[in-house]
C-alpha positions as CSV (number, residue, x, y, z in Angstrom):
1,X,-0.1,0.0,-0.1
2,X,1.1,3.6,-0.4
3,X,2.4,2.8,-4.0
4,X,2.5,5.5,-6.6
5,X,1.3,5.2,-10.1
6,X,4.6,4.3,-11.6
7,X,5.1,1.7,-8.9
8,X,1.8,0.2,-9.7
9,X,2.8,-0.1,-13.3
10,X,6.0,-1.7,-12.3
11,X,4.4,-4.1,-10.1
12,X,1.9,-5.0,-12.8
13,X,4.6,-5.6,-15.3
14,X,6.2,-7.9,-13.0
15,X,3.2,-9.7,-12.2
16,X,2.1,-10.2,-15.7
17,X,5.7,-11.5,-16.5
18,X,5.7,-14.1,-13.8
19,X,5.0,-17.7,-14.2
20,X,2.3,-17.6,-11.5
21,X,0.2,-14.6,-12.4
22,X,-0.9,-14.7,-8.9
23,X,-4.8,-14.4,-8.8
24,X,-5.1,-12.7,-5.4
25,X,-2.6,-10.1,-6.4
26,X,-4.4,-9.3,-9.7
27,X,-7.7,-9.1,-7.7
28,X,-5.9,-6.6,-5.2
29,X,-4.7,-4.5,-8.0
30,X,-8.2,-4.4,-9.4
31,X,-9.6,-3.3,-6.2
32,X,-7.0,-0.3,-6.3
33,X,-8.0,0.5,-9.8
34,X,-11.8,0.4,-9.1
35,X,-11.6,2.5,-5.9
36,X,-8.6,4.8,-7.0
37,X,-6.6,3.9,-3.9
38,X,-3.0,5.1,-4.4
39,X,-3.6,5.0,-8.3
40,X,-5.8,6.8,-10.8
41,X,-9.4,5.4,-10.7
42,X,-9.7,3.2,-13.8
43,X,-12.9,1.0,-14.0
44,X,-12.0,-0.5,-17.2
45,X,-8.5,-1.6,-15.9
46,X,-10.2,-2.9,-12.9
47,X,-12.5,-5.1,-15.1
48,X,-9.5,-6.4,-17.0
49,X,-7.6,-7.4,-13.8
50,X,-10.7,-8.9,-12.2
51,X,-11.3,-11.0,-15.5
52,X,-7.7,-12.3,-15.2
53,X,-8.1,-13.4,-11.7
54,X,-11.7,-14.6,-12.2
55,X,-10.5,-16.8,-15.0
56,X,-8.0,-18.4,-12.6
57,X,-11.1,-19.4,-10.5
58,X,-10.6,-16.9,-7.6
59,X,-14.1,-16.4,-5.9
60,X,-13.4,-12.9,-4.7
61,X,-12.4,-11.7,-8.2
62,X,-15.6,-13.6,-9.7
63,X,-17.6,-11.6,-7.1
64,X,-16.0,-8.3,-7.9
65,X,-16.4,-8.7,-11.7
66,X,-20.0,-9.6,-11.1
67,X,-20.5,-6.3,-9.3
68,X,-18.9,-4.4,-12.2
69,X,-21.3,-6.0,-14.7
70,X,-24.3,-5.5,-12.2
71,X,-23.5,-1.7,-11.8
72,X,-22.2,-1.1,-15.4
73,X,-18.8,0.1,-14.3
74,X,-16.0,-0.3,-16.7
75,X,-18.3,-2.6,-18.7
76,X,-21.8,-2.6,-20.2
77,X,-24.4,-3.3,-17.6
78,X,-25.4,-7.0,-18.0
79,X,-27.2,-8.6,-15.2
80,X,-27.2,-12.0,-16.6
81,X,-23.4,-11.9,-16.8
82,X,-23.2,-10.6,-13.1
83,X,-25.6,-13.5,-12.2
84,X,-23.3,-16.2,-13.7
85,X,-20.3,-14.7,-11.9
86,X,-22.0,-14.5,-8.5
87,X,-23.1,-18.2,-8.9
88,X,-19.5,-19.3,-9.6
89,X,-18.4,-17.4,-6.4
90,X,-21.2,-18.4,-4.4
91,X,-20.8,-22.0,-5.2
92,X,-17.3,-21.7,-3.6
93,X,-18.8,-20.4,-0.4
94,X,-18.1,-16.8,-0.9
95,X,-20.3,-15.0,1.5
96,X,-20.5,-11.7,-0.4
97,X,-21.3,-13.4,-3.6
98,X,-24.1,-15.5,-1.9
99,X,-25.6,-12.0,-0.7
100,X,-25.3,-10.4,-4.1
101,X,-26.8,-13.5,-5.9
102,X,-29.7,-13.4,-3.2
103,X,-30.3,-9.7,-4.1
104,X,-30.5,-10.6,-7.7
105,X,-33.1,-13.2,-7.1
106,X,-35.1,-10.9,-4.6
107,X,-35.1,-8.1,-7.4
108,X,-35.5,-10.2,-10.3
109,X,-32.4,-9.0,-12.1
110,X,-31.0,-11.3,-14.8
111,X,-33.4,-13.9,-13.4
112,X,-37.0,-14.3,-12.4
113,X,-37.8,-13.2,-8.8
114,X,-37.5,-16.0,-6.5
115,X,-37.8,-15.0,-2.8
116,X,-37.3,-18.6,-1.6
117,X,-34.0,-18.9,-3.3
118,X,-33.0,-15.4,-2.0
119,X,-33.8,-16.4,1.4
120,X,-31.8,-19.7,1.1
121,X,-28.8,-17.8,-0.1
122,X,-29.0,-15.0,2.4
123,X,-29.0,-17.7,5.1
124,X,-25.8,-19.2,3.8
125,X,-24.1,-15.7,4.0
126,X,-25.8,-14.9,7.3
127,X,-24.4,-18.0,8.9
128,X,-21.0,-16.8,7.9
129,X,-21.6,-13.6,9.9
130,X,-22.1,-11.4,6.9
131,X,-24.0,-8.4,8.3
132,X,-25.8,-7.3,5.2
133,X,-27.2,-10.9,4.8
134,X,-28.3,-11.1,8.5
135,X,-30.0,-7.5,8.0
136,X,-31.8,-8.7,4.6
137,X,-32.7,-12.0,6.0
138,X,-34.1,-10.5,9.1
139,X,-36.2,-8.2,6.9
140,X,-37.5,-11.2,5.0
141,X,-38.6,-13.0,8.1
142,X,-40.3,-9.6,9.2
143,X,-42.1,-9.5,6.0
144,X,-42.9,-13.0,5.5
145,X,-41.3,-13.0,2.0
146,X,-39.7,-16.1,0.8
147,X,-40.0,-17.6,4.2
148,X,-42.6,-18.0,6.8
149,X,-43.1,-14.8,8.8
150,X,-41.3,-15.2,12.1
151,X,-40.9,-12.0,14.1
152,X,-38.7,-13.7,16.7
153,X,-36.2,-14.8,14.0
154,X,-36.4,-11.5,12.5
155,X,-35.4,-10.0,16.0
156,X,-32.6,-12.5,16.2
157,X,-31.0,-11.7,12.9
158,X,-31.5,-8.0,13.1
159,X,-29.9,-8.1,16.7
160,X,-26.8,-9.8,15.2
161,X,-26.5,-7.1,12.5
162,X,-27.4,-4.5,15.0
163,X,-24.1,-5.5,17.0
164,X,-22.2,-4.7,14.0
165,X,-23.7,-1.4,13.4
166,X,-25.9,-1.9,10.5
167,X,-28.2,0.9,9.8
168,X,-30.9,-0.9,8.2
169,X,-31.2,-3.6,10.9
170,X,-31.3,-0.8,13.5
171,X,-34.2,0.7,11.9
172,X,-36.0,-2.6,11.4
173,X,-35.3,-3.7,14.9
174,X,-36.4,-0.3,16.1
175,X,-39.7,-0.7,14.3
176,X,-40.3,-4.0,15.9
177,X,-39.9,-2.4,19.3
178,X,-42.2,0.5,18.4
179,X,-45.0,-1.9,17.4
180,X,-44.2,-4.8,19.8
181,X,-43.4,-7.2,16.8
182,X,-41.5,-10.4,18.3
183,X,-40.7,-8.3,21.3
184,X,-42.4,-6.4,24.1
185,X,-43.3,-2.8,22.8
186,X,-40.7,-0.4,24.1
187,X,-41.0,3.0,22.8
188,X,-37.8,4.1,24.2
189,X,-35.8,1.3,22.8
190,X,-37.3,2.0,19.5
191,X,-36.2,5.6,19.7
192,X,-32.7,4.5,20.7
193,X,-32.4,2.2,17.7
194,X,-33.9,4.7,15.3
195,X,-31.3,7.3,16.5
196,X,-28.4,5.0,15.8
197,X,-29.8,4.4,12.3
198,X,-30.9,7.9,11.6
199,X,-27.2,9.3,12.6
200,X,-26.0,7.0,9.8
201,X,-28.3,8.9,7.3
202,X,-30.7,6.1,6.9
203,X,-33.8,7.8,5.6
204,X,-36.4,5.2,6.9
205,X,-35.0,5.7,10.3
206,X,-35.2,9.6,10.1
207,X,-39.0,9.3,8.9
208,X,-39.7,6.8,11.7
209,X,-37.9,8.8,14.5
210,X,-39.8,12.0,13.2
211,X,-43.0,10.1,13.8
212,X,-42.0,9.3,17.4
213,X,-41.3,12.9,17.9
214,X,-44.6,14.0,16.2
215,X,-46.6,11.9,18.7
216,X,-44.3,11.7,21.7
217,X,-43.8,8.2,21.7
218,X,-40.5,7.3,23.7
219,X,-39.4,10.8,23.5
220,X,-40.9,14.2,24.5
221,X,-43.1,15.4,21.9
222,X,-41.3,18.0,19.6
223,X,-42.7,19.1,16.3
224,X,-39.7,21.1,15.4
225,X,-37.3,18.1,15.8
226,X,-39.9,15.9,13.7
227,X,-39.8,18.4,10.9
228,X,-36.0,18.5,10.8
229,X,-36.0,14.7,10.7
230,X,-38.6,14.5,7.9
231,X,-36.9,17.1,5.8
232,X,-33.6,15.1,5.9
233,X,-35.5,12.0,4.8
234,X,-37.4,13.9,2.2
235,X,-34.3,15.2,0.8
236,X,-33.3,11.5,0.2
237,X,-36.8,11.0,-1.6
238,X,-38.2,8.8,1.2
239,X,-42.0,8.5,0.5
240,X,-43.0,7.8,4.2
241,X,-41.2,11.0,5.2
242,X,-42.9,12.9,2.3
243,X,-46.3,11.7,3.6
244,X,-45.6,12.5,7.2
245,X,-44.3,16.0,6.3
246,X,-47.4,16.5,4.2
247,X,-49.5,15.7,7.1
248,X,-47.6,18.4,9.1
249,X,-48.3,21.1,6.7
250,X,-52.0,20.0,6.4
251,X,-52.2,20.3,10.3
252,X,-49.9,23.4,10.9
253,X,-47.6,21.2,13.2
254,X,-44.1,22.7,13.5
255,X,-44.8,24.7,10.3
256,X,-47.2,27.2,9.0
257,X,-50.4,25.6,7.8
258,X,-50.0,25.2,4.0
259,X,-52.5,22.6,2.3
260,X,-50.9,23.4,-1.0
261,X,-47.5,22.1,0.2
262,X,-49.3,19.2,1.9
263,X,-50.7,18.2,-1.3
264,X,-47.4,18.6,-3.1
265,X,-45.7,16.3,-0.7
266,X,-48.5,13.7,-0.6
267,X,-48.3,13.6,-4.3
268,X,-44.6,12.8,-4.3
269,X,-45.2,10.0,-1.8
270,X,-48.3,8.6,-3.7
271,X,-46.3,8.5,-7.0
272,X,-43.7,6.3,-5.2
273,X,-46.7,4.0,-4.3
274,X,-46.9,4.9,-0.7
275,X,-50.4,3.6,0.5
276,X,-51.1,6.0,3.3
277,X,-50.2,9.1,1.1
278,X,-52.5,7.7,-1.6
279,X,-55.3,7.3,0.8
280,X,-54.7,10.8,2.5
281,X,-54.4,12.5,-1.0
282,X,-57.6,10.7,-2.1
283,X,-59.4,12.3,1.1
284,X,-58.0,15.7,0.0
285,X,-59.6,15.3,-3.6
286,X,-62.8,14.0,-2.1
287,X,-63.2,16.9,0.3
288,X,-61.4,19.7,-1.8
289,X,-58.9,20.4,0.7
290,X,-55.7,21.9,-0.9
291,X,-57.0,20.9,-4.4
292,X,-60.2,21.2,-6.4
293,X,-62.8,18.5,-5.4
294,X,-62.5,15.7,-7.9
295,X,-64.3,12.5,-7.0
296,X,-62.8,10.5,-10.0
297,X,-59.3,11.4,-8.8
298,X,-60.2,10.5,-5.2
299,X,-61.5,7.2,-6.3
300,X,-58.4,6.5,-8.3
301,X,-56.2,7.2,-5.4
302,X,-58.4,5.2,-2.9
303,X,-58.3,2.4,-5.4
304,X,-54.5,2.3,-5.5
305,X,-54.2,2.4,-1.8
306,X,-56.9,-0.2,-1.2
307,X,-55.2,-2.6,-3.5
308,X,-52.2,-2.5,-1.3
309,X,-54.3,-3.6,1.6
310,X,-55.0,-0.1,3.3
311,X,-58.2,-0.6,5.5
312,X,-59.4,3.0,5.4
313,X,-58.9,3.2,1.5
314,X,-60.8,-0.2,1.2
315,X,-63.6,1.5,3.2
316,X,-63.6,4.5,0.9
317,X,-63.7,2.6,-2.0
318,X,-66.8,0.8,-1.0
319,X,-68.2,4.0,0.3
320,X,-67.8,5.6,-3.1
321,X,-69.2,2.5,-4.9
322,X,-72.3,2.9,-2.5
323,X,-72.9,6.5,-2.3
324,X,-70.8,8.7,-4.6
325,X,-70.2,7.2,-8.0
326,X,-72.9,7.7,-10.6
327,X,-72.9,4.0,-11.4
328,X,-73.5,2.5,-8.0
329,X,-72.6,-1.0,-7.3
330,X,-73.6,-2.5,-4.0
331,X,-71.9,-5.9,-4.7
332,X,-68.7,-4.2,-5.3
333,X,-69.2,-2.0,-2.3
334,X,-69.7,-5.0,-0.3
335,X,-66.5,-6.7,-1.6
336,X,-64.4,-3.9,-0.4
337,X,-66.2,-3.4,2.9
338,X,-65.5,-7.2,3.6
339,X,-61.9,-6.7,3.0
340,X,-61.7,-3.6,5.4
341,X,-64.0,-5.4,7.9
342,X,-61.4,-8.4,8.1
343,X,-59.1,-5.8,9.3
344,X,-61.5,-4.5,11.9
345,X,-62.1,-1.2,10.2
346,X,-65.2,-0.3,12.2
347,X,-67.0,2.0,9.4
348,X,-66.9,-1.0,7.0
349,X,-68.3,-3.4,9.7
350,X,-71.2,-1.0,10.1
351,X,-71.9,-0.5,6.5
352,X,-71.6,-4.3,5.7
353,X,-73.9,-4.8,8.6
354,X,-76.6,-2.6,7.3
355,X,-76.2,-4.4,3.9
356,X,-77.0,-7.8,5.4
357,X,-79.7,-6.4,7.5
358,X,-81.6,-4.7,4.7
359,X,-80.5,-6.6,1.7
360,X,-79.0,-4.8,-1.3
361,X,-78.6,-5.5,-4.9
362,X,-76.1,-8.4,-5.1
363,X,-76.1,-8.8,-1.4
364,X,-78.7,-11.2,0.1
365,X,-80.2,-10.6,3.5
366,X,-78.5,-12.4,6.3
367,X,-79.4,-11.2,9.8
368,X,-76.9,-13.5,11.4
369,X,-74.0,-11.9,9.4
370,X,-75.7,-8.4,10.0
371,X,-75.7,-8.9,13.8
372,X,-72.0,-10.1,13.8
373,X,-70.8,-7.1,11.8
374,X,-72.7,-4.5,13.7
375,X,-71.6,-6.0,17.1
376,X,-68.0,-5.9,15.9
377,X,-68.6,-2.0,14.9
378,X,-70.5,-1.2,17.8
379,X,-67.5,-2.2,20.2
380,X,-65.6,1.1,19.5
381,X,-68.5,3.3,20.5
382,X,-66.5,5.0,23.2
383,X,-64.0,6.6,20.6
384,X,-65.9,6.2,17.2
385,X,-69.0,8.3,16.5
386,X,-69.8,5.9,13.6
387,X,-70.1,3.0,16.0
388,X,-73.2,4.8,17.5
389,X,-75.1,4.0,14.1
390,X,-74.1,0.4,14.7
391,X,-75.6,0.6,18.2
392,X,-78.9,1.9,16.8
393,X,-79.0,-0.7,14.1
394,X,-78.6,-3.4,16.7
395,X,-81.3,-1.9,18.7
396,X,-83.7,-2.1,15.7
397,X,-82.7,-5.7,15.2
398,X,-83.4,-6.6,18.7
399,X,-86.7,-4.7,18.9
400,X,-88.0,-6.4,15.7
401,X,-86.6,-9.9,16.4
402,X,-84.4,-9.9,13.3
403,X,-82.1,-12.8,13.4
404,X,-83.4,-14.0,16.8
405,X,-86.2,-13.5,19.4
406,X,-87.4,-10.1,20.4
407,X,-85.4,-8.6,23.2
408,X,-86.8,-5.0,24.0
409,X,-84.6,-4.7,27.1
410,X,-81.5,-5.2,25.1
411,X,-82.9,-3.1,22.2
412,X,-83.4,0.0,24.6
413,X,-80.0,-0.8,26.3
414,X,-78.4,-0.1,22.8
415,X,-80.6,2.8,22.2
416,X,-79.7,4.1,25.6
417,X,-76.0,3.9,25.1
418,X,-76.2,5.6,21.9
419,X,-78.7,8.3,23.1
420,X,-76.3,9.1,26.0
421,X,-73.7,10.1,23.4
422,X,-76.2,12.4,21.5
423,X,-77.3,10.0,18.9
424,X,-80.6,11.8,17.6
425,X,-82.4,8.8,16.1
426,X,-81.6,6.7,19.2
427,X,-82.7,9.4,21.5
428,X,-86.0,9.6,19.5
429,X,-86.5,5.9,20.0
430,X,-86.7,6.1,23.9
431,X,-88.3,9.5,23.9
432,X,-91.4,9.4,26.0
433,X,-90.7,6.0,27.5
434,X,-91.5,5.9,31.3
435,X,-87.8,5.3,32.1
436,X,-84.6,7.3,32.0
437,X,-81.4,6.4,30.1
438,X,-79.5,6.0,33.4
439,X,-82.1,3.7,34.7
440,X,-81.7,1.4,31.7
441,X,-77.9,1.5,31.8
442,X,-78.0,0.6,35.6
443,X,-80.6,-2.0,35.2
444,X,-78.7,-3.8,32.3
445,X,-75.1,-2.8,33.3
446,X,-73.1,-0.3,31.5
447,X,-71.1,-2.8,29.4
448,X,-71.3,-2.3,25.6
449,X,-71.8,-4.8,22.9
450,X,-69.7,-8.1,23.3
451,X,-69.6,-7.6,27.0
452,X,-71.6,-9.8,29.5
453,X,-75.0,-8.6,30.4
């Protein structure tokens, strides 16, 4: 090390003229040329040297040459050539090549996507202690991609990578602590890990840490610090940060209220496929907040988010099929409500309950399903105003004996709970009756739906 350019040339001449043509030395010189260490950076020369060493069967050189083809450095980009070289090196047990080959399978570069094969290769490299393989495999276990979802194994693998200072693993493990996935929920530990990752410039961690500051989870609430972190991540094009910063502009948290800027940021995130941003932007178009009201655009955005499994967007798609679109389609509305209801989205549970209670085009009456859906929706009555409508519907079912025997006492209990929270129709139901709301609740017990009577 420390050689000058002329010394490099002399060494190369000696090496090429030797009988051995040592592969390790050729690979080492290739690294110097690729990285511009002590010599002028020359990717084409690096490729030439890597080829000489790779042809001699050196796994490190095969891996390095594969990277040059994968990245198009010193040679035309060729994912198939990169794949073949990684396979040669991986077959010799080279951990870096195993991880690189796994990445090719994961991304579908030079080969069809195959998450199972990627996971198998990452495991081979992770077992050799390669930190990026541990981090990547941990993420696969977290996502359930290529392997059965296993939060405990994700925690173990990310923990190994965190010990080696891997920023991505720090972020993933922080997320698991934040949401109690595979570990007990611990906001302070989540913040600690997010900070470690964010300080290394990880945009995902900057966005997640900003979220913790926004809502005061594991750290004192601080909108200014949240804005700073979101901005750092936005500068890297991070979609989650764009969406979060958009929210701050819509709410005027830490910044001046600016719906136009909020829309701009939501749009950036939505165009990257961020489901939350798509759903939020859809809501702005539906309401005409920061943009001109446009139901078609709202529906398009809701649909994009719904197809990614966003429960609120699934409800909105169903709602628009039921009430907003000119060509109403109750069967299609019920389909989307069903998807959201499975995620315990209470508004969808309520609407689906009504569909089954009343019967709609394409949706047959089913009182048993109606009760089930309405009872699920009504459980959130303490915090969700929409659940009061579900309470009222349940009251009507018990009053009319729909799906079972008449039960006036239970019907009036549901009416009373809703009336106590100022539900107009429920209050009308018990108006003029010779009892008070408090009497009913005391007699029946103050428990809501799903609780013992």
